[in-house]
N, C-alpha and C positions, 0 to 999 in steps of 0.2 A: 844457597841456590842462586843461579844466575838469573838475569832479567828474562832470558828466553824461557827458563823453567817456570818462572812466575806467570808468564803469558800463557804457557801450555796449561798450567793448573787452573788459571782463570777461565780459559776457554772450555776446559773440561767441566768446570762448575756451571758455566752458562748452558752447556748442552744438557747436563743432567737436570737443571732447572726447567729447561724447555720440555724435556721428555716427561718430567713429573707433571708439568702443567697440562700437557696433551693428554696424559693418562687420566688426570682429574676431570678434564673437560669431557672426555669420552665416557667416563663413568657416570658423570652427571647426565649426559645425553641419554645413555641407556636406561638410567633409573627413571628419567622423566618420560621416556617413550614406552616403557613396559606397561603401565596401566592403559595407555592408548591401544597398544597392540592386544592386550587382554580383552578389551571391549570389542575390537575388530574380530578377533578369533572367535569370541563367544557368538557374535552375530553370524559369522560364516558358518559355524557349526549349526546354529539355529536354522539358517536358510537351507543348508544341505539336508538336515533332518526333515524339514517340512517338505522339501522336494521329493525325498524318498518316500514319505508317507503318501503324497499325492499319486506318485507313480505306482506304488504298491497297491493302494486302494483301487486305482483304476484298472488294475490288471495289465499294465503295459509290459509286454515281453522284455525280459532282460537277456543279456548275452552270457552264456555259461563261460566260466574261466576254468580252464583245464590244466592239469599237471600230470606229467608222466613219471611214474616211479622208476627207480633204478633196477637194473636186472642183476642177477647173480653172475658176476664176472668169472668166477671159477667155472661155472657151468658153461659159459660162453667159451672159455679156453678148451673145454672138453669137446667142443664142436656143436653144442646145442644152439638152435636158433630161438632166441628169446625176445620178447617185447615187454617193456615195463607196463605195469597196470596204469591205465588212464583213469583219473579221478576228477570229479567236478568239485573244486574247492570253493567256489563262490559264483554268484550271478550278479552282474552289474549292468547298469544303464549307461551307455556312452553319452556324455554331455560335453561336446566340444573337446577341449584338451584334457579332460579327465573323465573318469568313469565312477559311478556312484552305486554302492550296494544298498541292500534293503535296510541296513542299519544307519544309513546316511553317512557312511565313511567314504571319503574320496580317495581314489587310487589313480596312478598314472594310466593314461589311455593306451591300450595295446592295439596292435594290428588285428583286424578281424579277418577270418578266413573260414571257409566251409569245414565242417568236421572231416569230411573226405574230400580233399582237393582234387582237381582234375588231373594233377600230375602224380606219378608214382611216389609213394612215401619212401621207397628204398629201391636201389638198383638190384637188390637181391630179391627175386620173386618169393622165396619162402619167407623172408623177413617182411616183405611188403604185405603178404597175406596175414602174418601175425599182427603187424601194426594196425591194419584195417580192423581186425577182430577186436583188438584192444580198445580202439576208439568206439566201435559200435556197441561194445558191452556197457558203455555209459547210458545206453537207452536213448541217445539223441539221434535225430534223423541225419542221414548222410549230408544233406545240404544245410544243416543248422550252422549258422555262424557262431564261431567261438573265438575266444582269446586264450593264449597259452602263456604259462609261466615258463621258467627255465631258460637256459642259453643266455644267461646274463640279463634276463628280463627283470624289471623292477616291479612286476605286477603283484608280487606277494606282499609288499610293504606299502602301507597307506602314505599319502602325501604328508609331509611334516608340518601339519597345521598346529604350530606351537608358538606362543607369544615370544619366547626367547629367540626362536629362529627368525621371527620378524624383526626384532631389534637388531640382530646381527647382520641380516642379509637384506632387509627392506622388503621381504616377501615371504610368504608361507606356501611352498609349493608353487602352484600357478596363480595364487591369490595375492593381492596386495592391499594397500591402504591409501585412499585418496586424501587430498589435503584437508578435507572436512571430516575424515575418519570413516568415509564410506568404504565398505569392502568392494574390491575391484577384482574382476577377472582380467589378469594381465595379458596384454598383447605382446609384450616384450620386456621393456625396461620397467623397473619398479616405479609405481605411481602413475603409469600410463596404461589405460585399459578401459573396459566397459564396466559400469556398475553391476556387481554380481546379482543383486536382487532382480533387476530388470531382465538380465540374461536368463536367469533361472525361471522367471515367470513366463517368458516367451517359450523356452524349451519345454517346460512342463506342460503348458497349455497346448502346445503343438502336438505333443506326444500323447496326451490324455484325450484330445479331441476325438480321435478315432476309436476310443474305448468307452464312449458314453459317459465320461466323467464330467462333473461340473466344478 
């Protein structure tokens, strides 16, 4: 081998050693952070469950989450006017950037709109009539605010509140971990935000105040 070949081989060994050292350091970091994130996630779940219990016991109205079923495309091809069945799949309380259901599970926050909006649901009058009927069959009032799944909406899946996700990304959904291990409601970057406990205390107190809860 020439001197140049020796230099290339030596450089390759150096790069491989650096890569192995970085991998070992990252593995150590993740192993060390996992217990911390497990504690933070446990506290987040505890706070969310307690908030849901307060809201539920106080009878605070939640927002229905709706989903429209698919229609029979073959019948549509035959010229029939169809509207999918509308179902209530959940009810959630909007709390800032997330929504909480009665079991204390946090979901992404969706856009709220009336069950029957002021604009036509379809440009086709027959289909518009079918769509209105499908929505009203839920038993909800026309002006009831609702959230919808479908159309690429992530409302069906809960936020990924998992310790492994926290180790990988520095956040779990819209929640994070402060320098002292305090659960945070993130304003943007990981590690920057408002303490989740104080945020939930204010929101729950505000919402239950009008329902006679203490």
